[in-house]
C-alpha positions as CSV (number, residue, x, y, z in Angstrom):
1,M,181.0,53.1,113.0
2,N,179.6,55.7,115.5
3,K,175.9,55.8,116.4
4,G,175.2,58.9,114.3
5,C,176.2,57.3,111.1
6,L,174.3,54.2,112.1
7,Y,171.1,56.2,112.5
8,V,171.5,57.9,109.1
9,L,172.1,54.5,107.4
10,I,169.0,52.9,109.0
11,T,166.9,55.9,108.0
12,F,168.1,55.8,104.4
13,V,167.4,52.0,104.1
14,V,163.8,52.6,105.6
15,L,163.1,55.3,103.0
16,I,164.3,53.1,100.1
17,L,162.1,50.2,101.3
18,A,159.1,52.5,101.7
19,G,159.5,53.9,98.2
20,A,159.9,50.4,96.7
21,G,156.7,49.2,98.5
22,G,154.7,52.2,97.2
23,T,155.8,51.6,93.7
24,L,154.8,47.9,93.8
25,Y,151.4,48.9,95.3
26,Y,150.8,51.4,92.5
27,L,151.7,48.9,89.8
28,K,149.5,46.3,91.3
29,E,146.5,48.7,91.6
30,K,147.0,49.8,88.0
31,E,146.9,46.2,86.8
32,S,143.7,45.6,88.7
33,T,141.9,48.7,87.3
34,G,139.6,48.2,84.4
35,P,139.7,50.0,81.0
36,E,138.9,53.7,80.8
37,T,135.3,54.3,79.7
38,F,133.1,57.3,79.0
39,D,129.5,58.3,79.4
40,T,127.6,58.5,76.1
41,K,124.7,60.6,74.7
42,K,122.4,60.3,71.8
43,A,121.1,63.1,69.6
44,E,117.5,64.0,70.3
45,K,114.7,66.0,68.8
46,T,114.2,69.3,70.7
47,D,113.4,73.0,70.4
48,I,116.3,75.4,70.5
49,V,115.6,79.0,71.3
50,L,118.3,81.7,71.2
51,K,117.3,84.6,73.4
52,T,118.5,87.5,75.5
53,V,117.0,89.0,78.6
54,A,115.8,92.6,79.2
55,N,115.0,93.9,82.6
56,G,112.2,96.4,83.2
57,S,108.6,96.8,84.4
58,V,105.0,96.7,83.2
59,Q,103.4,100.1,82.8
60,P,100.1,101.4,81.4
61,R,100.5,102.8,77.9
62,Q,98.4,105.8,78.8
63,E,98.6,107.2,82.3
64,I,97.1,110.7,82.9
65,E,97.5,113.0,85.9
66,I,94.3,114.9,86.6
67,K,94.9,118.4,87.8
68,P,92.5,121.2,88.9
69,Q,91.7,124.2,86.7
70,I,91.5,126.5,89.7
71,S,93.4,126.9,93.0
72,G,91.8,126.2,96.3
73,I,91.2,123.6,99.0
74,I,89.9,120.1,98.4
75,S,86.4,119.9,99.9
76,E,85.3,116.5,98.7
77,I,87.0,113.4,97.2
78,Y,84.8,110.9,95.5
79,V,87.2,108.2,94.4
80,Q,90.0,106.0,95.7
81,A,92.8,104.0,94.2
82,G,91.4,101.0,92.3
83,D,88.1,102.5,91.3
84,I,87.0,102.3,87.7
85,V,85.9,105.6,86.2
86,E,84.6,106.8,82.9
87,E,85.5,109.9,81.0
88,G,83.8,112.8,82.6
89,D,83.2,111.2,86.0
90,L,83.5,113.4,89.1
91,L,86.7,112.8,91.1
92,A,86.9,115.7,93.5
93,K,85.5,119.1,94.4
94,V,87.6,122.2,95.1
95,K,86.5,125.0,97.4
96,V,87.8,128.3,96.1
97,I,89.8,130.6,98.4
98,P,89.6,134.0,96.7
99,D,92.8,135.8,96.0
100,M,92.4,139.3,97.4
101,V,94.2,141.0,94.5
102,S,92.1,139.1,91.9
103,M,88.9,139.8,93.8
104,S,89.6,143.5,94.1
105,N,90.3,143.7,90.4
106,A,87.1,141.9,89.6
107,E,85.1,144.2,91.8
108,N,86.7,147.2,90.2
109,R,85.9,145.8,86.8
110,L,82.3,145.3,87.8
111,E,81.9,148.8,89.1
112,R,83.4,150.3,85.9
113,A,81.1,148.2,83.8
114,R,78.1,149.4,85.9
115,I,79.0,153.0,85.3
116,A,79.5,152.4,81.6
117,L,76.1,150.7,81.4
118,D,74.4,153.5,83.2
119,N,75.9,156.0,80.8
120,A,74.9,153.9,77.8
121,D,71.3,153.7,79.2
122,M,71.1,157.4,79.5
123,D,72.4,158.1,76.0
124,Y,70.0,155.5,74.7
125,E,66.9,157.0,76.4
126,R,67.8,160.6,75.4
127,N,68.4,159.8,71.8
128,K,65.3,157.5,71.7
129,Q,63.1,160.5,72.5
130,L,64.8,162.5,69.7
131,L,64.2,159.5,67.3
132,D,60.5,159.4,68.2
133,K,60.2,163.1,67.5
134,G,62.0,162.7,64.1
135,V,64.9,164.9,65.1
136,I,67.5,162.2,64.3
137,A,67.5,159.5,61.7
138,P,67.3,155.8,62.6
139,A,70.9,155.3,61.3
140,D,72.2,157.8,63.8
141,F,70.3,156.2,66.6
142,Q,71.7,152.7,65.9
143,Q,75.1,153.5,67.3
144,F,73.6,154.3,70.8
145,E,71.6,151.1,70.7
146,I,74.7,149.1,69.9
147,A,76.7,150.9,72.6
148,R,74.0,150.1,75.2
149,R,74.0,146.4,74.2
150,Q,77.8,146.2,74.4
151,A,77.8,147.9,77.8
152,N,75.2,145.4,79.1
153,E,77.3,142.4,77.9
154,E,80.4,143.8,79.6
155,F,78.4,144.3,82.8
156,K,77.3,140.6,82.7
157,A,80.8,139.5,81.9
158,A,82.2,141.4,84.9
159,Q,79.5,139.9,87.1
160,D,80.5,136.4,86.0
161,N,84.2,137.2,86.5
162,L,83.6,138.3,90.1
163,Q,81.5,135.2,90.8
164,I,84.2,132.9,89.3
165,V,86.9,134.5,91.5
166,R,84.7,134.1,94.5
167,E,83.1,130.7,93.9
168,G,84.7,129.2,90.8
169,V,81.4,129.1,88.9
170,A,79.3,131.6,86.9
171,K,75.5,131.7,86.7
172,R,75.6,131.8,82.9
173,S,77.9,128.7,82.6
174,G,75.0,126.3,82.3
175,G,76.2,124.1,85.1
176,A,79.9,124.0,84.1
177,T,82.2,124.8,86.9
178,L,86.0,124.9,87.6
179,T,85.5,123.6,91.1
180,K,84.5,120.1,90.0
181,V,87.5,118.0,88.9
182,R,86.5,115.3,86.4
183,S,88.4,112.4,84.7
184,T,89.6,113.2,81.2
185,I,89.8,109.5,80.2
186,S,88.2,106.1,81.1
187,G,90.2,103.7,83.2
188,M,91.4,102.8,86.7
189,I,92.4,105.2,89.4
190,L,96.0,104.3,90.2
191,D,96.7,106.9,92.9
192,V,95.0,109.7,94.8
193,P,97.9,111.6,96.3
194,I,95.8,114.3,98.0
195,K,93.4,114.3,100.9
196,K,90.4,116.3,101.9
197,G,91.5,119.7,103.2
198,N,94.7,119.8,101.1
199,S,95.5,123.0,99.2
200,V,95.8,122.6,95.4
201,I,97.2,124.8,92.7
202,E,95.9,125.0,89.1
203,A,98.3,124.2,86.2
204,N,99.7,127.3,84.5
205,N,102.8,128.5,82.7
206,F,104.8,128.7,85.9
207,N,103.6,125.6,87.8
208,D,102.7,122.0,86.8
209,G,99.8,122.1,89.2
210,T,98.8,119.7,91.9
211,T,97.9,116.1,90.9
212,I,94.4,115.2,92.1
213,A,94.5,111.6,90.7
214,S,96.3,109.4,88.3
215,V,94.1,107.5,85.8
216,A,95.2,104.7,83.4
217,A,93.7,102.2,81.0
218,M,94.8,98.9,82.6
219,D,93.7,96.8,79.6
220,D,96.5,98.4,77.5
221,L,99.9,97.7,79.1
222,I,103.4,97.9,77.7
223,F,106.7,96.5,78.9
224,L,109.4,99.1,79.4
225,G,112.9,97.7,79.6
226,K,116.6,98.3,79.0
227,L,118.8,96.2,76.7
228,D,122.6,96.3,76.4
229,E,124.2,97.7,73.2
230,S,125.7,94.3,72.4
231,E,122.2,92.9,71.9
232,V,120.1,95.7,70.6
233,E,121.1,95.3,66.9
234,K,119.7,91.8,66.9
235,L,116.2,93.2,67.6
236,S,113.6,94.5,65.2
237,P,110.0,95.7,65.8
238,G,107.5,92.9,65.7
239,M,109.7,90.3,67.5
240,E,108.1,88.2,70.2
241,L,109.0,88.7,73.8
242,I,108.2,86.3,76.7
243,L,107.5,88.2,79.9
244,T,108.1,86.8,83.4
245,I,106.6,88.9,86.1
246,G,108.2,88.5,89.5
247,A,105.0,88.9,91.5
248,I,103.1,86.3,89.4
249,E,104.5,82.8,89.7
250,N,104.2,80.0,87.2
251,K,102.9,82.1,84.4
252,T,104.3,83.9,81.4
253,Y,102.9,86.5,79.0
254,K,103.6,87.2,75.4
255,A,104.5,90.7,74.1
256,E,105.3,92.2,70.8
257,L,108.3,94.6,70.4
258,E,107.1,98.0,69.2
259,Y,109.9,100.4,69.9
260,I,113.7,100.5,70.2
261,S,115.3,103.8,71.3
262,P,117.6,105.4,68.8
263,K,119.8,106.8,71.6
264,G,121.5,104.9,74.4
265,V,122.0,106.0,77.9
266,E,125.0,105.2,80.1
267,E,124.2,103.2,83.2
268,N,126.8,101.8,85.5
269,G,129.4,102.0,82.8
270,A,127.3,100.3,80.1
271,I,125.2,101.8,77.3
272,Q,121.6,100.8,77.6
273,F,118.8,101.2,75.1
274,E,115.1,101.5,76.0
275,I,112.6,99.1,74.5
276,K,108.8,99.0,74.5
277,A,106.6,96.0,73.9
278,A,102.8,95.7,73.8
279,V,101.7,93.1,76.4
280,K,99.1,90.6,75.2
281,L,96.5,90.0,77.9
282,D,93.5,87.7,78.2
283,S,90.2,89.1,79.4
284,T,90.8,87.4,82.8
285,D,94.3,88.8,83.3
286,F,94.9,91.7,85.7
287,I,98.5,93.0,86.1
288,R,99.2,95.9,88.5
289,A,101.1,98.9,87.1
290,G,104.8,98.9,88.0
291,Y,105.3,95.2,88.4
292,S,109.0,94.3,87.7
293,A,109.4,92.0,84.8
294,N,112.0,90.2,82.7
295,A,111.6,89.9,79.0
296,D,113.1,86.9,77.1
297,V,113.7,88.3,73.7
298,V,113.6,85.5,71.1
299,L,116.4,86.2,68.7
300,D,116.1,82.9,66.7
301,R,114.6,79.5,67.2
302,R,114.5,76.0,65.7
303,D,111.6,73.7,66.5
304,Q,112.0,69.9,66.9
305,V,115.5,69.7,65.3
306,M,118.2,67.1,66.0
307,A,120.5,68.4,68.7
308,V,123.2,67.3,71.1
309,P,124.7,68.8,74.3
310,E,127.6,71.2,73.5
311,A,129.7,69.2,76.0
312,V,130.1,66.4,73.3
313,I,131.4,68.7,70.6
314,Q,135.2,68.7,70.1
315,F,137.5,71.0,68.0
316,D,140.6,70.0,66.1
317,E,143.6,72.3,65.4
318,E,141.8,73.9,62.5
319,Q,138.7,74.5,64.6
320,N,136.7,71.9,62.7
321,T,133.9,70.4,64.8
322,Y,133.5,66.7,65.4
323,V,132.3,64.1,67.8
324,E,133.5,60.7,68.7
325,V,131.0,57.9,68.2
326,S,131.2,54.4,69.7
327,D,132.2,51.7,67.2
328,G,130.6,48.9,69.4
329,N,133.9,47.4,70.4
330,S,135.1,49.7,73.2
331,G,136.5,52.0,70.5
332,W,135.7,55.4,69.2
333,T,135.3,56.8,65.6
334,R,135.6,60.4,64.7
335,K,132.7,61.9,62.8
336,D,132.8,65.5,61.5
337,V,129.5,67.4,62.2
338,E,127.9,70.6,60.9
339,L,126.4,72.7,63.6
340,G,123.4,75.0,63.5
341,L,121.8,77.2,66.2
342,S,122.9,76.9,69.8
343,D,121.3,78.2,72.9
344,G,124.5,77.7,75.0
345,I,123.4,74.2,76.3
346,M,122.1,72.3,73.2
347,V,123.4,72.8,69.7
348,E,121.6,71.9,66.4
349,I,123.2,69.2,64.3
350,L,122.8,69.8,60.6
351,S,124.7,66.7,59.3
352,G,127.3,64.1,60.3
353,I,125.5,61.8,62.7
354,T,122.2,60.0,63.3
355,E,119.9,59.6,66.2
356,E,121.2,56.1,66.8
357,D,124.9,57.1,67.3
358,E,126.4,56.7,70.8
359,I,128.4,59.9,71.3
360,K,131.2,60.1,73.8
361,V,131.0,62.7,76.5
362,W,134.7,63.2,76.3
363,N,135.2,65.1,79.6
364,Q,133.5,62.5,81.8
365,P,135.9,59.5,82.0
366,R,135.4,56.7,84.5
367,F,137.1,53.4,85.3
368,E,135.5,50.0,85.6
């Protein structure tokens, strides 16, 4: 026998011996291993809450943008963000910069009114003398008296118009002025986007106008959120929401669902529906406008019911649900169970087992 064949034969014998040794070791270890056992769980009383989550933010129910009634330049600002104001409080003052075309028209109107008033005065005086002499009847004189009064009112109106164009206020206004910007509601100043010296534009049919300040009632807040179309049909007005605000740790707030949008909007390939809920606040609570928040929408709940972890539930070929219960002698007995509400972790047990049963956690075997 040559050396090559001898090496092959020796290698083959070594492999056979190694395989036989490994087999004997495995059999020995198997004999020394204890019986297969499982962890067990007992049913317990707990609350089961089925909920979904909506993302959104907390906003004031009523936020008003205060705009000037006349164009000009801000000469004074009397408030800043965070101030509390009442309806009618002064926020800012506008200095009028007259428009040359408007001022020219106002001056022309005043001059025409003065001419008309002078003419009416002359007619009045001339016909008054005729009335005193009995030349004309009082009824004929009445038209000249009315014309004089109308011309006088037009003259005063033209004066007021010119003063408003120049200064933003008229003498006969009784203190009312367009140059003083006042709050239209009571609440907190959220933002003052302008500064002293800024030009502002009045609101009209062609322009929204410059915002002087934003005012909101911070004691009446709502949650504005979006919910996926797969969840929206499970909601109804009046349902309770639990708000978690990112900026406020270790505290939740209750809210009541008020509105579900009848129309969805596509966002990132999914249809989202807007929801609104009234936030319930204590007198000591203060939440800033715009805080991001998550709302746990409670779809259904069971309080203090018997429940087990879903991990212990098994299904047969016909999708019947059952658990395996210890028989006290290292064996297991099947018990069919009727399930109720599940939150994805715990599931309600309606019938089939008791709180004393030791239930096998079938996917956690161990060896002793």
